[in-house]
MARLUM-516953 format. One record per residue (C-alpha): x, y, z; residue in one letter. Coordinates in pm, whole numbers, padded with zeros to 5 digits, always signed. Example, Ala and Ser with C-alpha at 12.3 -4.5 7.8 and 13.67 -1.06 7.14 Angstrom:
residues 2
+01230-00450+00780a+01367-00106+00714s
end
This chain:
residues 283
-10051-08617+03658x-09783-08411+03484x-09869-08570+03149x-10240-08504+03210x-10171-08134+03260x-09934-08134+02962x-10209-08275+02741x-10442-07993+02845x-10166-07741+02776x-10124-07874+02422x-10498-07838+02370x-10492-07477+02490x-10170-07415+02295x-10336-07528+01973x-10627-07290+02025x-10381-07008+02095x-10189-07092+01777x-10497-07058+01554x-10590-06745+01749x-10258-06593+01641x-10307-06714+01284x-10666-06618+01211x-10648-06704+00841x-10559-07063+00924x-10840-07080+01178x-11091-06990+00908x-10922-07229+00666x-10940-07513+00920x-11310-07455+00986x-11411-07523+00624x-11421-07908+00649x-11624-07900+00969x-11867-07649+00817x-11911-07866+00507x-11964-08177+00720x-12209-07996+00948x-12409-07877+00647x-12421-08230+00506x-12533-08378+00835x-12797-08106+00878x-12945-08181+00535x-12945-08554+00609x-13120-08502+00943x-13381-08275+00784x-13459-08546+00529x-13465-08810+00802x-13704-08599+01008x-13932-08549+00711x-13937-08916+00613x-13925-09080+00956x-14306-09099+00977x-14327-09263+00634x-14047-09499+00737x-14240-09598+01049x-14556-09656+00842x-14361-09876+00598x-14202-10076+00882x-14533-10151+01056x-14783-10281+00798x-14927-10510+01065x-15058-10200+01246x-15266-10073+00951x-15589-10200+01106x-15511-10108+01466x-15753-09876+01638x-15663-09533+01767x-15458-09438+01964x-15235-09750+01952x-15143-09723+01586x-15037-09360+01621x-14845-09423+01943x-14648-09710+01791x-14561-09529+01470x-14480-09200+01641x-14250-09387+01880x-14072-09562+01591x-14036-09232+01404x-13883-09072+01713x-13648-09368+01760x-13538-09347+01394x-13467-08975+01419x-13297-09013+01758x-13081-09293+01622x-12978-09080+01326x-12895-08790+01556x-12689-09015+01784x-12506-09163+01484x-12426-08814+01359x-12281-08716+01697x-12069-09031+01713x-11933-09005+01358x-11912-08629+01307x-11549-08591+01416x-11425-08892+01217x-11607-08778+00902x-11479-08422+00948x-11121-08549+00973x-11170-08760+00662x-11328-08479+00459x-11070-08232+00584x-10760-08447+00532x-10600-08209+00276x-10700-07903+00483x-10568-08040+00811x-10254-08170+00646x-10178-07815+00529x-10266-07671+00871x-10048-07924+01051x-09758-07858+00814x-09790-07484+00883x-09773-07546+01258x-09455-07751+01208x-09312-07477+00990x-09376-07200+01244x-09247-07410+01534x-08934-07520+01347x-08802-07862+01254x-09071-07949+01002x-09030-08306+00871x-08996-08389+00505x-09341-08498+00385x-09372-08851+00240x-09339-08877-00136x-09680-09033-00201x-09986-08917-00396x-10288-08763-00226x-10513-09058-00311x-10281-09294-00125x-10282-09068+00181x-10663-09063+00170x-10680-09443+00146x-10453-09473+00450x-10664-09218+00639x-10987-09408+00559x-10832-09738+00665x-10697-09596+00990x-11025-09419+01072x-11220-09741+01013x-10980-09925+01243x-11024-09664+01517x-11403-09673+01482x-11397-10053+01509x-11193-10031+01830x-11428-09769+01973x-11729-09986+01881x-11572-10287+02056x-11518-10085+02373x-11870-09948+02336x-12022-10296+02338x-11833-10387+02656x-11923-10060+02828x-12287-10094+02722x-12303-10438+02884x-12135-10303+03197x-12394-10026+03207x-12647-10274+03347x-12438-10326+03662x-12613-10143+03948x-12447-09820+04065x-12125-09881+03866x-12315-09878+03539x-12458-09534+03614x-12139-09376+03756x-11811-09540+03659x-11909-09668+03313x-12007-09326+03165x-11679-09180+03291x-11485-09468+03134x-11677-09409+02811x-11558-09050+02793x-11200-09153+02870x-11199-09421+02599x-11351-09179+02348x-11098-08911+02446x-10806-09148+02395x-10916-09254+02049x-10999-08895+01951x-10637-08812+02030x-10529-09109+01816x-10732-08967+01526x-10603-08612+01564x-10230-08687+01599x-10254-08913+01293x-10236-08606+01067x-09891-08503+01194x-09750-08848+01269x-09858-08996+00936x-09654-08722+00768x-09359-08843+00975x-09413-09197+00851x-09535-09334+01185x-09791-09614+01127x-10111-09636+01329x-09997-09927+01545x-09692-09728+01651x-09905-09418+01715x-10133-09614+01950x-09830-09762+02128x-09683-09417+02184x-10009-09280+02323x-10062-09581+02548x-09715-09518+02692x-09818-09155+02753x-10176-09228+02856x-10211-08919+03074x-10101-08700+02784x-10360-08857+02553x-10643-08829+02807x-10555-08474+02906x-10576-08371+02543x-10867-08582+02415x-11114-08603+02705x-11191-08229+02729x-11227-08226+02351x-11472-08516+02344x-11687-08334+02598x-11678-08015+02391x-11738-08203+02065x-12074-08327+02192x-12199-07996+02047x-12134-07995+01668x-12107-07613+01653x-11826-07625+01909x-11659-07888+01691x-11663-07645+01398x-11500-07369+01604x-11252-07583+01797x-11139-07832+01530x-10864-07610+01375x-10712-07552+01720x-10747-07922+01801x-10546-08013+01489x-10285-07749+01573x-10260-07873+01932x-10238-08235+01813x-09946-08135+01592x-09768-07984+01892x-09840-08303+02086x-09715-08516+01795x-09385-08330+01801x-09349-08435+02165x-09428-08797+02075x-09180-08784+01787x-08907-08682+02030x-09000-08983+02247x-08975-09205+01941x-08635-09062+01850x-08507-09159+02196x-08644-09514+02178x-08336-09740+02140x-08542-10041+02032x-08711-09843+01758x-08382-09681+01652x-08224-10025+01608x-08518-10146+01399x-08504-09831+01188x-08131-09875+01133x-08184-10234+01013x-08455-10123+00772x-08235-09846+00633x-07944-10088+00587x-08167-10325+00389x-08292-10039+00174x-07937-09920+00105x-07827-10268+00000x-08119-10301-00243x-08096-09948-00387x-08006-09941-00752x-07854-09592-00754x-07670-09400-00482x-07903-09102-00530x-08203-09309-00426x-08056-09415-00093x-08256-09293+00209x-08095-09047+00445x-07956-09180+00771x-08110-09102+01105x-08449-09145+01256x-08715-09034+01004x-08968-08979+01281x-08756-08733+01478x-08832-08364+01497x-08529-08144+01526x
end
């Protein structure tokens, strides 16, 4: 319960941080605004062409009498537009994070700077960071889709399917939204996705307290635009907490020490040797 409340506090703390730094709030809204504009244009085109798409998909109904032809094609057009709208709601956050990777990286770094103990960013080009972000986002979406299939099947169970399953759906979505958001700060600390998921599973209440209220708010794209900068800032604060947990993990510290020893032995020059200590820690 304490972690659940702590997760909510990080969410509120992130919104307060961008409230105190208005310029960064506006800066962080740019990716969501661009993504929203792109989705709006796509939906307008889909709405305009959905009737033609339904006509093309049902040539067998060309000789049907009224009103059956119109009913069938209008229903298919509505399904096509509804499916596009649902797809946009499900993918909006992931696409926004992908489009806004450089923006949110800068925002997250600024949060670390103001809070103290900012980590040294990885020495890798932007294109490599984007490739990693795309790969990790695809992995998260695949996991969410797998859970979605199971929950969809469970939705046919009487009573449970109409009560428990929707609640579980929001919890699962909230957890993986937290995974996506903390990736910005933890990737800069060199924490791979598998380790990020392990950390959040160990602090499940923290992840759900942060991500579940967000997933409910993000059902409205306009709210996503306004709240995304604060969500990234709050996720950075949460990531600092997770980094402290990782620094206290004796198993991970031993593995990190072994890796550093191997790197030191293979280094060609003393200047290229990595610094000792846990690279994930936040001082």
